[in-house]
C-alpha positions as CSV (number, residue, x, y, z in Angstrom):
1,X,177.3,21.7,193.6
2,X,174.5,24.4,193.1
3,X,171.1,23.9,194.8
4,X,169.1,24.4,191.9
5,X,170.5,21.6,190.4
6,X,170.9,17.4,190.5
7,X,173.5,15.6,190.3
8,X,173.4,15.6,186.2
9,X,172.8,19.7,185.8
10,X,169.5,19.7,185.5
11,X,167.7,22.1,186.9
12,X,165.8,25.6,185.7
13,X,167.6,28.1,188.5
14,X,164.5,28.6,190.5
15,X,165.1,25.8,192.8
16,X,162.7,23.2,190.3
17,X,164.4,20.3,188.8
18,X,162.5,18.0,185.6
19,X,162.7,14.6,186.9
20,X,162.3,11.9,184.3
21,X,158.8,10.9,186.0
22,X,157.2,13.7,184.8
23,X,157.4,12.3,181.4
24,X,154.7,9.6,182.8
25,X,152.4,12.3,184.3
26,X,152.3,13.3,180.3
27,X,151.7,10.7,178.6
28,X,148.9,10.3,180.9
29,X,147.1,12.8,179.6
30,X,148.1,12.5,176.2
31,X,146.4,9.1,176.2
32,X,143.1,10.2,177.2
33,X,143.7,13.9,175.0
34,X,143.5,11.9,172.3
35,X,139.5,11.0,172.2
36,X,139.6,9.5,168.6
37,X,141.8,6.7,169.4
38,X,139.2,5.4,171.8
39,X,136.2,6.8,170.7
40,X,134.0,3.2,169.8
41,X,131.8,0.7,171.4
42,X,133.6,-2.4,170.8
43,X,134.9,-4.3,172.7
44,X,132.9,-4.7,175.2
45,X,133.6,-5.3,179.0
46,X,130.8,-6.8,181.2
47,X,128.1,-4.8,179.0
48,X,130.7,-1.6,179.5
49,X,131.2,0.2,175.5
50,X,135.2,0.2,175.2
51,X,135.0,4.6,175.3
52,X,133.8,4.1,179.3
53,X,135.9,1.0,179.8
54,X,139.0,2.0,178.7
55,X,138.4,6.0,180.4
56,X,137.8,4.4,183.8
57,X,141.1,2.0,183.3
58,X,143.3,5.3,183.1
59,X,141.4,6.8,185.7
60,X,143.2,3.6,187.8
61,X,147.0,4.0,185.8
62,X,146.8,7.8,186.0
63,X,146.5,7.1,190.2
64,X,149.1,4.8,189.8
65,X,151.5,7.1,187.9
66,X,151.0,10.0,189.8
67,X,151.8,8.4,193.4
68,X,155.2,7.0,191.3
69,X,156.0,10.2,190.3
70,X,155.2,12.3,193.7
71,X,157.3,9.4,195.5
72,X,160.1,9.2,193.2
73,X,160.0,13.6,193.6
74,X,159.8,13.2,197.0
75,X,162.3,11.1,197.5
76,X,165.0,13.1,195.2
77,X,163.8,16.3,197.3
78,X,164.8,15.0,200.8
79,X,168.3,14.8,199.3
80,X,169.0,18.3,198.6
């Protein structure tokens, strides 16, 4: 098997493999870039407008998604 590809033939020729967990990272970024979606005051949570606690919530979600993507890709890197 070619060292630049995984078992499914995914690879770009320079040793890097596109892992499906990268899509999770892209989704997290796209959600936070869509400011008109969450640019509002109501509903409030403990007195904080939606705009602030939505962003704070995505900090924790992105932390979990980043850790998951890291460990998922690290596992596949060790099997090469």
